[in-house]
N, C-alpha and C positions, 0 to 999 in steps of 0.2 A: 504494500499500499504506500503511495506517494505522500510524503509529509510536507515537502516544500511547495509552496504556491507557484504558479506559473502566471506571468503576465505578458501579454503580447501587446506591442506598440506598432501601430501603423502610422508611418510618417509620409504624408503626401506632400511632397516638396515640388519646387518649381522644375527642377532637373530630374529628380528620381522619385519613386515611390518605394518605400522600404518596409519590410516586416522584421522585427526582431522580437524573438520570444526569450524571456529572462525567467530564471528560476532561482529561488533562494531569497535571502535577505536583500531588501531594496538598497541597503547601504553599499553592498558589494555583490551586484547581481551577476550571476553567471549566465552567459550567452548560450542558449540551446540551439538557436537557429537564427540565420541572418541572411536575408535575400533582398536584392534591389532590382528594380525594372526601371531603365532609363526611359521614361515616358515622355520627358521633355514638355511638360504642361506649359511652361513659360517661354517656349521658343518663339512664338509669333506674337506675344503679348504687345512688344514695342510697335509692331507693325499694324496688327488688327485690334488689339485690346481684348482678344478672346483666345480661349484654349483651342488649338486646332483639333479637327475632327479625328485625325489618325491618333493624336495623343489622347483624346478622350476614349477612343476604342481600346488603346493599349492600357490605359488606366482601368477600364472595366475588366479586362482580362486579368490584369495584376490583382485586383481587389477580389474577384472571384476566386482566384487561386489562393490567395492569403486567407480568405474566410474559410475555405475548405481545410486548409492546413491547420488553422487554429482548432477547428472542430477535432481533427484527427490527433492533434497534440494535447487535447483536453485541456486548454488554457483556462485558468480561473477567472481572468478578467482581461478585457480588451480596452485599450486606450487608443482612439484614432484621433489625429489632428491633421490639419492642413494649414499651409503657410502662404507665402507671398502670391503664387500664381493664382490660387483659388480665391483668396481675398481680393485680388485686383481685376480679375478676368470678368468681363461682362456676362460670361456664361458659367461662372463659378458655381452658381446655385444649382446648375444641371448637374455638375460633378457630384455635389453633395447629395442631390436627390438620388443619383445613381448609387452612391455609396450606401445610402439608407436603405434602398431596396435590397441590396446584397446582404445587409445586416449590420452595417457599421454606423454607429452614432458618432458623427465627426464634429470636432470643435475647430473652429477657424480661429487660429492665433493671430492677434494683432502684433504689430511690429515690436512693441515693448514687451509684451508677453514672451514673444520669441527670444528676445534679448536677455530677459530675465532668466528664462529656462536654460539658455546657453551659459550664462554666468554660473547658475547653480550646478550644472553639469561639470564645468571646469573646477569649481570649488569641491565637488564631491571626489573628483580624481587628484586634485592638487590643492589639499586643504589650506596650505600656506600662500596660495595664489594672491598676489597683490599687484594689480596692474589692469590692463585693458584686455577684454576678451573680444575677438572678432570672429563672427560666425558668418561665413561667406556661403551663401546658397546660390540657387540658379536665378532667382528674382530679386533678392535683397541682401544687404549687408547689415547685421546687427552688431552694435558695439555695446559693451557693458563695463563699467568701472566695478572692480571687485577688490576686496580687502577686508581683512579682520572677519573673515568667514561669512560675508554677506555681499549682495549686489546693491550698490548704492544709486547708480545712474544708469539709464538705458536709452538707446537711440536706434532707429531703424532708417535705412536709406535704400532707395531703389537702385541699388549698385550691385546687383547679382551678376554672375559671370555672363549669363545670357543677355543681360541688358547692357553690360560693359562692352560687348562685342559690337552692339548696334551704335552705341555712343562713340566708339573709337572711329567709326566710319566718317563722322562728321568733323574729324580733325583732332589731333593730339592737344593742340593748345586749348581748343574749346572744351575738351574733356577734362583737362586739368583744372580749368577755371571752375567747371561745374562740380567736380569732386571737392575741390578745396572749399567752395561755397558751402557744400553740404556739410563737410567736416567742421567748418567753422561754427555751425549750429551747436556742436557739442560743448563749446566753451573750454575745451580741454588743451588749448594751445600751451598753457603752462603746467597745468595740472598733470598732464600725461607724460611730461618730459622725464626721461630716464627711468620709465617704468617698463617692465616686461609686456610684451604683446603675445597673447595666448590664441594660437590658431585653431579654429573649429571649422569643420566642413570638409567634404570630400576633396574639393578642388585644391584647397590648401595643403590638406594632408598628402595629396598627390605631388605637390611641389616639394614637400619635405622628403618624399621617397626619392625624387630625383636628386635632391642635394645629398642624401645619404649615400646614394650610389656614387655620386660624383667625388664625394670627399672620401670614400672608402671607410665609411663608419662600420664598425665591427659587429653591430648588432642589428637584426632584422625587425626590431620593435620600435614602432613609430611613437608610441606614447612617451611624452616628456623629452622628445628629441629637441635639441636646442640649436638655433642658428644665430649668428650675428646678423644685425640689420642689413649690413652691406650685401649679404648672400642673396637678398631679394633682387637686387639690382643685376647681380651676376646671373641669376636664373633668367632674367628677361633677355639678357644678351645671349645666354646659351641656348635658350629655346628658339631664338631667331635663327640659329645655325644648325639646329637638329632637325632631322627628318623623322617621319613616323617609325621607320623601322628600328632606329637607335632608341627611340622613346619606348617601343615595345619590348625592348631588351631590358628595361629597368625592372628589377624584381619588385613584385607587389604593386606596380603601377597599373591602375585599371585603365584599359584601352578606351573605355567610354569617357574618361576624363581628358584624354589628349586634346580633343578639339578646343577645349576651354582653358588650357593651361597657360597659354600666352596671356589671355585676358586676366586670369587670376594672378599671375606673376606681376603683371604691370600694376594691378590695383594694390597688391601687397606692398610692393616697392614704394608707391606713392603714400600709402597710408602710414607706414612705419617711419618714413621720413617726415611727414607732417606732424606725427605725434612725438617724434623724437624718442622712439622706443629704444630702450637699452639692449634687448635681446628679443629673440622670437622663440616661443615654446609651443610645441604641439601638443594638443590634448586629444585622446582618444574618445573622450566623453564630450557630449554636447546636449543639445535639446532633449533628446529621448531620456538620457540618464538624469538630466535635470528635472524632468518630469516625475521620475521616480524619486529623486532626492528630496523634492519638496514635501513629499508625504512621509518622510522619515521623522521620527520623534528628535526633539532637540538633543536629548542625551545620546541618542543612537548616532546622530549626525556628527558628534564630536568624537566618535571612536576612530582610532587609526585604521584607514581602510586596508593598508598593507598587513598589519598584524591580525586583523579581523580575517582577511582573506586567507592568509597563510595558516592561521589557526584552524579555520574550517576545513581547508584542503588537507592539512596534515592530519587531523582527526579522522577524516574519511579514509585515509590510506594507511594509517599506522597500525602496527600489530597490537599495540596497547596505547589507545589514544591519549589517555591522561598523562602519560609520560613525556611526550614531546614538549609541552608548556613547561613542565617541572624541570626539564633538562636545562632550559634557559636560566632558571633560578640557580641550579646547582653550579654552573660554570661562571655565573655573574661575579662572584667575590674576586676572582683572579684578574678580572678586566674592569674593576672598579674605575680606573683612570680614563676609560674610553669615553670620548664625547657623546653627547646625547644622540646624534645623528648616527653614530656607529652602533650604539647600544639597541636601537630598534631594528637595525638590519641583523644584528647578532641574534636578537629574539626571534625575528622572522625566520632565520635559518634553523633555530632550535624547534620552532613550530613545525618545520618540514623535515625534522631530524630523523624520521622513519619511513619516509616516502619511497625508498628505493629497494625495500627489503624483497619484494617480489621479483625484482629483476634478476637476470643471470648474474652471479657473483662477479664475473669478469667485467660487466658492464654497469655496475652499481654507481661507480664514480660518475660515468657519463650521464647516467639517469638523473642523478642529483644535480649535475651541472645544467642539463636541460631545463629542470624545473626551476632553478634559480634565474637562469638567464632569460628563458623564453616564456615563463609562466604568464598568465594573464593578470599580472599585478598592477595596481595603481598605487600612487603615493610613493613612487620610487623612480629615480632617474637612471640614466645608462651607467654612471659609475658605481651606484649602489647595486644595480643588477649584477655587475662584475663581482662585487664582494659577496653577495648572496650566492652566486654560482660558485665561487671559489670555496667558500666555507662548506657548502654541500659536497663539492668535488672532493675536498680534503677528508671530510667526515666519512664518506663512503669508500675511501681507500685510495684516493689519488696521490697520497704521500705528501711530502713537503714541497712539491713543484707547483708552479704556477700552471693553471690548466692551459692546454694548447690554444693559442691565440689570445690568451688573457693578458691582463696588466696593461692595456691600452687606454683605458678611460680612468680607472682609479689610480691613485698615487701608489708608488712602491711601498711606503709606510703602511697604507691602508690594506694593500694586498697582503703583505706579510702578517698583518693582524688578523685578516680573515682566515689565513692558514692556521694561525693559532687557535681561533675559534673552532675550526674544524677538528683540529686535533683534540681539543677539550671535549667536543661533542662526542668524538669517536671513543675517548677514554669513558666518558659517562654512560654511553650505550653498552660498552663491553662489561663495565662493572655491574650494570644493573640487568643486563640481559633484555634490555628494552622495557623492563616493568618499573613500577612506581617505588615500592618500598625501600630498595637499596638506595635510592637517591635521597629519600627522606631520612634514612637512617645513617647517612655518612655526610662527610663535608670535604669539599675541596677548598684549600686556602693557600694564599701566598704570604710567607712571613720570614724576615731575616734571611733572605737569599734561598729560601727553600719552597719547594711546591710540595705541599702536605695533603695526603688523604687521611682524614680522621675517621676512625670508626671504633665501635665497641669491641672488646676482646672476643666476644662470642660470635662476631661476624667476620672473624679473621679469614675463614675459608672463602669469603667473596674475593679476597685479593689473590687471584690465580696468576699463572704465568703470563697469560695474555694481557691481563690488567696491568701487571708490572711493566711489560714492555711498552704499553701505550703511555703509562705514567712517566717512564724514562724519556720517551720520544718527546712529549709535550714539555717536560721540563728542560730538556736540552734546547728546544726551540725558544723557550722564554729565558734562557740562560739561568736556570735555577737548579738546585740540587733535589732530586726526588726523595720523599721520605714517607713512609707509613707510620702513622701515629695511632697507637692502641690507647684506648681509654677504658 
């Protein structure tokens, strides 16, 4: 019997119509299914003011399929919303009526609502976000000022990629004046200076994938990818000289986004220059996740999304679920001087400290590495993913070595620390056999140049040869003397 609820979100956008089915806690929803149809509802709005007949037909087919899938997947609730194209089109009501006959009760978001949800989506994935959120769709650009865990100001402009393409045909100078005039309405000329710009929307994420490919970024994960503002200008120049064949060779780049990349890059370059952005950070979360996040309780919204997600994932895959969280407490005393940002990554690794036991013993280290590097985590950047992957790689038998291809994003000092975390986790798992009581009844501590394991005399038989070897290995890495203390 299924215990986790399932929520389906139908996002009827100007460029695409998407179904995403989530399961589990709204704070860190797991995606069960994700499909988009590039219906192009907004492609003729500038010329005719209406949704084209072929786009309407494509939308109907997509919505019929999505409704049937929701039924087959036994979703518990459906949220359906429409954005710029439907709210602006003269025949938008026709599409809403069509959706209603199929079975979807659709809410049309106004521009400020869309900006609010985009901001909330970024805050749910990057809780410390402090800057401007830019959500680029097919028909509009939403901007939101975020900080201190809330959205404070919101604006919406008719500057989606489908509209920018039409505006650019009227001349670059005229377009610049028009965009500058719109952005001036925000009043952010000074307020936004030197703040990060958070990128939301498929077109801007596609630009980030191109930049990742161009720069040789070592991770295939788009979330929290960071670019310097001048990279936007470089992308404009790069796209001017790249053909479709080269673009199709970029990993993860959707071919359906290629026709709008040039316009998306131009707009991004102009916006970050106007705002004086300090950096650009990609968010994998946006309006859909913001819709879920707005219904989360205040106490739940304050929970660390990385620790919550790794705790749930670790518990689902561990031999003895209660042990993984306890492992973090057991090794913490010898890493007391770690800064707070390291401590949470170390705990996340411990939460996942038993996820590879089902793997072939020869590949457990690789299994742990993949979980850390490529897991669907939020609240974590690229360098932190390296540390998480390194700790798990070491814990599951990778030795004292940096994992193949590692050490490119995190500092050498941080990487060496992650290796120590992994060795400490490996020691704790061997001592306890993956169970709870031995960790509760023993203590790991660092004192006077010694790495001590403290236990009662009647537990002496827990300290076997394999435990002793791992104790010695960790002590050597920390430049300490290993010692067993009986009480």
